[in-house]
N, CA and C of each residue as an Amber inpcrd file, in Angstrom:
protein
   150
   0.8320000  -1.1780000   0.0000000   0.0000000   0.0000000   0.0000000
   0.8800000   1.2450000   0.0000000   0.5880000   2.1840000  -0.8850000
   1.3670000   3.4090000  -1.0160000   0.8100000   4.4900000  -0.1060000
   1.6890000   5.3700000   0.3470000   1.2090000   6.5080000   1.1200000
   0.4540000   7.4520000   0.1800000  -0.3850000   8.2760000   0.7450000
  -1.1860000   9.1970000  -0.0510000  -0.2940000  10.1650000  -0.8320000
   0.7730000  10.6510000  -0.2080000   1.6670000  11.6010000  -0.8720000
   2.3670000  10.9520000  -2.0650000   2.8280000   9.7230000  -1.8940000
   3.5020000   9.0310000  -2.9900000   2.5150000   8.7400000  -4.1180000
   1.3040000   8.3530000  -3.7660000   0.2910000   8.0940000  -4.7770000
  -0.0040000   9.3470000  -5.6010000  -0.1080000  10.4810000  -4.9350000
  -0.3510000  11.7490000  -5.6380000   0.8210000  12.0940000  -6.5470000
   2.0400000  11.9220000  -6.0470000   3.2340000  12.2180000  -6.8280000
   3.3150000  11.3450000  -8.0790000   3.0810000  10.0470000  -7.9200000
   3.1160000   9.1420000  -9.0730000   2.0170000   9.4800000 -10.0770000
   0.8580000   9.8570000  -9.5700000  -0.2500000  10.2190000 -10.4490000
   0.0850000  11.4770000 -11.2560000   0.7000000  12.4600000 -10.6110000
   1.1040000  13.6770000 -11.3280000   2.1520000  13.3750000 -12.3940000
   3.0970000  12.5030000 -12.0820000   4.1190000  12.1260000 -13.0690000
   3.4770000  11.3960000 -14.2450000   2.5230000  10.5290000 -13.9630000
   1.8170000   9.8060000 -15.0230000   1.0410000  10.7730000 -15.9090000
   0.3590000  11.7400000 -15.2980000  -0.3980000  12.7210000 -16.0800000
   0.5390000  13.5680000 -16.9380000   1.7190000  13.8890000 -16.4040000
   2.6920000  14.6400000 -17.1850000   3.1780000  13.8660000 -18.3990000
   3.4410000  12.5820000 -18.2160000   3.8750000  11.7400000 -19.3340000
   2.7620000  11.6160000 -20.3710000   1.5570000  11.4400000 -19.8990000
   0.4120000  11.2970000 -20.8020000   0.1570000  12.5920000 -21.5800000
   0.3080000  13.7310000 -20.9070000   0.0580000  15.0130000 -21.5910000
   1.0640000  15.2600000 -22.7110000   2.2530000  14.6630000 -22.5900000
   3.2670000  14.7820000 -23.6490000   3.1530000  13.6550000 -24.6680000
   2.1000000  12.8580000 -24.5260000   1.8160000  11.7370000 -25.4250000
   2.9260000  10.6860000 -25.4230000   3.5670000  10.5140000 -24.2640000
   4.5570000   9.4560000 -24.1280000   3.8340000   8.1440000 -23.8380000
   4.3500000   7.0810000 -24.3860000   3.6980000   5.7830000 -24.2320000
   3.8430000   5.2330000 -22.8160000   4.9900000   5.4890000 -22.1940000
   5.2590000   4.9640000 -20.8620000   5.6680000   6.0790000 -19.9230000
   5.4200000   5.8780000 -18.6340000   5.9640000   6.7730000 -17.6190000
   7.2700000   6.1530000 -17.1510000   8.3220000   6.9390000 -17.1320000
   9.6360000   6.4250000 -16.7360000  10.1160000   7.1370000 -15.4700000
  11.2410000   6.6980000 -14.9680000  11.8470000   7.3320000 -13.8050000
  12.1620000   8.7980000 -14.1080000  12.4910000   9.0810000 -15.3490000
  12.8020000  10.4590000 -15.7290000  11.5920000  11.3700000 -15.5390000
  10.3980000  10.8840000 -15.8120000   9.1960000  11.6870000 -15.5870000
   9.0240000  11.9960000 -14.1010000   9.2550000  11.0100000 -13.2770000
   9.1380000  11.2010000 -11.8310000  10.2150000  12.1600000 -11.3370000
  11.4390000  11.9920000 -11.8060000  12.5300000  12.8840000 -11.4010000
  12.2510000  14.3140000 -11.8390000  11.7610000  14.4970000 -13.0500000
  11.4460000  15.8370000 -13.5430000  10.3960000  16.4940000 -12.6470000
   9.3550000  15.7470000 -12.3070000   8.3080000  16.2960000 -11.4480000
   8.8640000  16.7000000 -10.0920000   9.6490000  15.8300000  -9.4850000
  10.1890000  16.1230000  -8.1670000  11.1930000  17.2730000  -8.1880000
  11.9040000  17.4250000  -9.2740000  12.9060000  18.4900000  -9.3370000
  12.3160000  19.8390000  -9.7170000  11.0920000  19.8630000 -10.2230000
  10.4930000  21.1330000 -10.6420000   9.4020000  21.6160000  -9.7020000
   9.1230000  20.8850000  -8.6430000   8.1160000  21.3150000  -7.6810000
   8.7920000  21.8050000  -6.4140000   7.9810000  22.2130000  -5.4730000
   8.5430000  22.7380000  -4.2270000   9.1760000  21.6250000  -3.3960000
  10.1020000  21.9510000  -2.5300000  10.8080000  20.9440000  -1.7320000
   9.9140000  20.0490000  -0.8710000   8.7970000  20.5260000  -0.2960000
   7.9850000  19.5930000   0.5040000   7.4910000  18.3810000  -0.2820000
   7.1750000  18.5500000  -1.5620000   6.7180000  17.4080000  -2.3510000
   7.8440000  16.3960000  -2.4930000   9.0730000  16.8710000  -2.7130000
  10.2040000  15.9660000  -2.8360000  10.4390000  15.2560000  -1.5030000
  10.3000000  15.9750000  -0.4050000  10.4820000  15.3680000   0.9070000
   9.4290000  14.2980000   1.1610000   8.1820000  14.5700000   0.8160000
   7.0980000  13.6040000   1.0200000   7.3360000  12.3340000   0.2120000
   7.7360000  12.4790000  -1.0240000   7.9740000  11.3080000  -1.8610000
   9.1550000  10.5150000  -1.3220000  10.2050000  11.1910000  -0.8770000
  11.3730000  10.5040000  -0.3390000  11.0070000   9.7810000   0.9550000
  10.2440000  10.4310000   1.8160000   9.8490000   9.8230000   3.0810000
   8.9710000   8.5950000   2.8630000   8.1690000   8.6090000   1.8200000
   7.2910000   7.4800000   1.5550000   8.0620000   6.2620000   1.0720000
   9.2300000   6.4760000   0.4860000  10.0230000   5.3720000  -0.0360000
  10.8610000   4.7010000   1.0420000  11.0330000   5.3660000   2.1580000
  11.8720000   4.8220000   3.2530000  11.1010000   3.7980000   4.0440000
């Protein structure tokens, strides 16, 4: 079961990949999202992976 913050982050990365008409969501999409948003989102995603 994923934390709510991680689920939201993955969903945003998926929507970003889809909006660019990419066939797959990759780690690069997730990294781009985390690097272009505010630091709390990056902290939440990192904390959820621990």
